[in-house]
C-alpha positions as CSV (number, residue, x, y, z in Angstrom):
1,X,-5.0,-27.3,-11.6
2,X,-8.8,-27.8,-11.6
3,X,-8.9,-30.4,-8.5
4,X,-12.4,-32.1,-9.4
5,X,-11.3,-32.8,-13.2
6,X,-8.1,-34.2,-12.1
7,X,-9.9,-36.8,-9.5
8,X,-8.0,-34.9,-6.8
9,X,-11.6,-34.6,-5.1
10,X,-15.0,-35.6,-5.5
11,X,-17.8,-33.3,-6.3
12,X,-19.0,-33.6,-2.6
13,X,-15.5,-32.3,-1.4
14,X,-14.3,-35.8,-0.3
15,X,-10.5,-37.3,-1.4
16,X,-11.2,-38.1,-5.1
17,X,-9.2,-41.6,-6.6
18,X,-6.2,-39.4,-7.5
19,X,-5.7,-37.8,-4.1
20,X,-2.6,-39.2,-3.3
21,X,-1.0,-37.7,-6.3
22,X,-1.1,-34.0,-4.6
23,X,1.7,-32.6,-2.8
24,X,1.4,-32.2,1.1
25,X,2.0,-28.7,2.2
26,X,3.3,-27.0,5.3
27,X,2.3,-24.0,6.7
28,X,5.5,-22.1,6.1
29,X,5.4,-22.8,2.3
30,X,3.5,-19.9,1.0
31,X,4.7,-19.2,-2.8
32,X,6.4,-15.8,-2.4
33,X,8.7,-14.3,0.1
34,X,7.9,-10.6,1.0
35,X,10.5,-9.7,-1.6
36,X,8.4,-10.9,-4.3
37,X,10.9,-13.9,-4.8
38,X,9.6,-17.5,-5.4
39,X,9.8,-20.0,-2.5
40,X,11.0,-23.0,-4.5
41,X,10.9,-25.5,-1.8
42,X,9.3,-28.9,-2.6
43,X,6.2,-28.5,-1.0
44,X,5.4,-25.1,-1.8
45,X,2.1,-24.0,-1.9
46,X,1.9,-22.2,-5.7
47,X,1.2,-18.6,-6.6
48,X,-2.4,-18.4,-7.4
49,X,-4.3,-16.3,-10.0
50,X,-7.6,-16.6,-8.3
51,X,-9.6,-13.4,-7.6
52,X,-9.4,-11.9,-4.2
53,X,-11.1,-8.8,-2.8
54,X,-7.5,-7.1,-3.5
55,X,-8.2,-7.9,-7.4
56,X,-11.8,-6.3,-7.3
57,X,-10.9,-3.1,-5.5
58,X,-7.3,-2.0,-6.7
59,X,-8.2,-2.2,-10.5
60,X,-11.1,0.2,-10.1
61,X,-9.0,2.6,-8.0
62,X,-9.9,1.7,-4.2
63,X,-7.0,2.2,-2.4
64,X,-5.5,-1.2,-0.3
65,X,-2.9,-1.9,1.7
66,X,-2.7,-5.0,4.1
67,X,-0.8,-3.9,7.1
68,X,1.0,-7.2,8.2
69,X,2.6,-7.5,11.8
70,X,6.5,-8.0,11.7
71,X,6.3,-7.4,7.6
72,X,9.0,-5.2,7.5
73,X,11.6,-7.8,9.2
74,X,9.8,-10.7,6.8
75,X,11.2,-8.9,4.1
76,X,14.6,-8.5,5.2
77,X,14.7,-12.2,6.8
78,X,12.0,-14.4,5.0
79,X,13.6,-17.9,6.3
80,X,14.5,-16.4,9.8
81,X,13.0,-19.3,11.9
82,X,12.8,-16.4,14.9
83,X,10.3,-14.5,12.9
84,X,6.6,-14.3,14.0
85,X,5.2,-13.4,10.3
86,X,2.6,-16.2,9.6
87,X,2.9,-16.2,5.5
88,X,-0.5,-17.8,4.8
89,X,-2.3,-15.4,6.8
90,X,-1.5,-12.7,4.6
91,X,-4.2,-12.2,2.1
92,X,-1.9,-10.9,-0.8
93,X,1.5,-12.9,-0.4
94,X,0.3,-15.8,-2.6
95,X,-1.5,-13.9,-4.9
96,X,0.5,-13.2,-8.4
97,X,-1.5,-10.2,-9.3
98,X,0.2,-8.4,-6.5
99,X,3.6,-10.4,-5.6
100,X,4.4,-10.1,-9.6
101,X,4.6,-6.7,-9.7
102,X,7.1,-5.0,-7.6
103,X,5.1,-1.2,-7.6
104,X,2.0,-2.5,-6.1
105,X,3.6,-5.3,-3.9
106,X,5.3,-2.3,-1.9
107,X,1.8,-0.3,-2.1
108,X,-0.4,-3.2,-0.9
109,X,2.1,-5.0,1.6
110,X,3.1,-2.6,4.7
111,X,3.9,-3.1,8.3
112,X,1.8,-2.2,11.3
113,X,4.5,0.4,12.1
114,X,3.0,2.1,8.7
115,X,-0.6,1.8,10.1
116,X,0.8,3.6,12.9
117,X,2.2,6.5,11.0
118,X,-0.6,6.7,8.9
119,X,-2.9,7.2,11.7
120,X,-0.8,10.0,12.8
121,X,-1.0,11.6,9.3
122,X,-5.0,11.1,9.1
123,X,-3.9,9.3,5.9
124,X,-5.2,5.4,5.3
125,X,-6.1,3.6,1.9
126,X,-10.1,3.0,1.7
127,X,-9.4,-0.8,2.7
128,X,-6.9,-1.1,5.3
129,X,-6.3,-5.0,6.1
130,X,-4.4,-5.6,9.6
131,X,-2.8,-8.7,9.7
132,X,-2.1,-9.7,13.4
133,X,1.2,-11.2,14.4
134,X,3.1,-13.5,17.4
135,X,1.1,-12.7,20.5
136,X,-1.4,-10.7,18.7
137,X,-2.2,-13.1,16.3
138,X,-5.4,-14.8,17.8
139,X,-4.2,-18.5,16.8
140,X,-4.5,-20.6,19.8
141,X,-1.3,-22.1,19.7
142,X,0.2,-19.2,20.1
143,X,-1.7,-16.4,21.5
144,X,-4.5,-15.6,23.9
145,X,-7.8,-14.4,22.6
146,X,-7.5,-11.6,24.9
147,X,-4.3,-10.2,23.7
148,X,-5.7,-10.1,20.0
149,X,-8.8,-8.9,21.2
150,X,-6.9,-6.0,22.9
151,X,-4.4,-5.3,19.7
152,X,-8.0,-4.8,17.7
153,X,-9.5,-2.4,20.1
154,X,-6.3,-0.2,20.1
155,X,-6.3,0.0,16.0
156,X,-10.0,0.9,16.4
157,X,-9.3,3.7,19.1
158,X,-6.8,5.1,16.8
159,X,-9.1,5.0,14.4
160,X,-12.0,6.4,15.8
161,X,-9.8,9.4,16.9
162,X,-9.3,10.3,13.6
163,X,-12.7,11.6,12.4
164,X,-11.5,12.0,8.6
165,X,-10.4,8.4,8.8
166,X,-13.6,7.2,10.5
167,X,-15.7,8.4,7.7
168,X,-13.5,7.0,4.8
169,X,-12.2,3.8,5.8
170,X,-12.8,0.1,6.2
171,X,-10.8,-1.6,8.3
172,X,-10.6,-5.5,8.0
173,X,-9.1,-7.5,10.5
174,X,-7.3,-10.8,9.2
175,X,-6.1,-12.2,12.4
């Protein structure tokens, strides 16, 4: 769907004459669940094929992973209302490049428990994305900035304690 050519938005970004024809999305309506199955709710954000940093890095052999808080629980129970995983904050969850490929999906999407294990093993992908969750996520409605900052500080401290990782890994916070 091209929003401009279909009159959904105007060239200046304001609502176009056909803006009422677009579905309204909710924050919980990502395209796929953690196991790769499609979310078929009527207001679901469709899978997208647009490029992301992952589409650029992975095909040229740069290892990547997104370590998401409570990812493992989300994969097991994606519709559990008590889960604190924000599927819209995950940089790869709506990307067909990753979610339509089971092997790539499990290689790229990890839990923060895997991040800590990787620190101990002194092995991380070249680009490690960290998606915070729950009280660490940095969202004003559900957490405090000081808690989010402490979590990020913990990750950076652990990274700096591993000289080999410090030299070879770029860590990106997606909080």
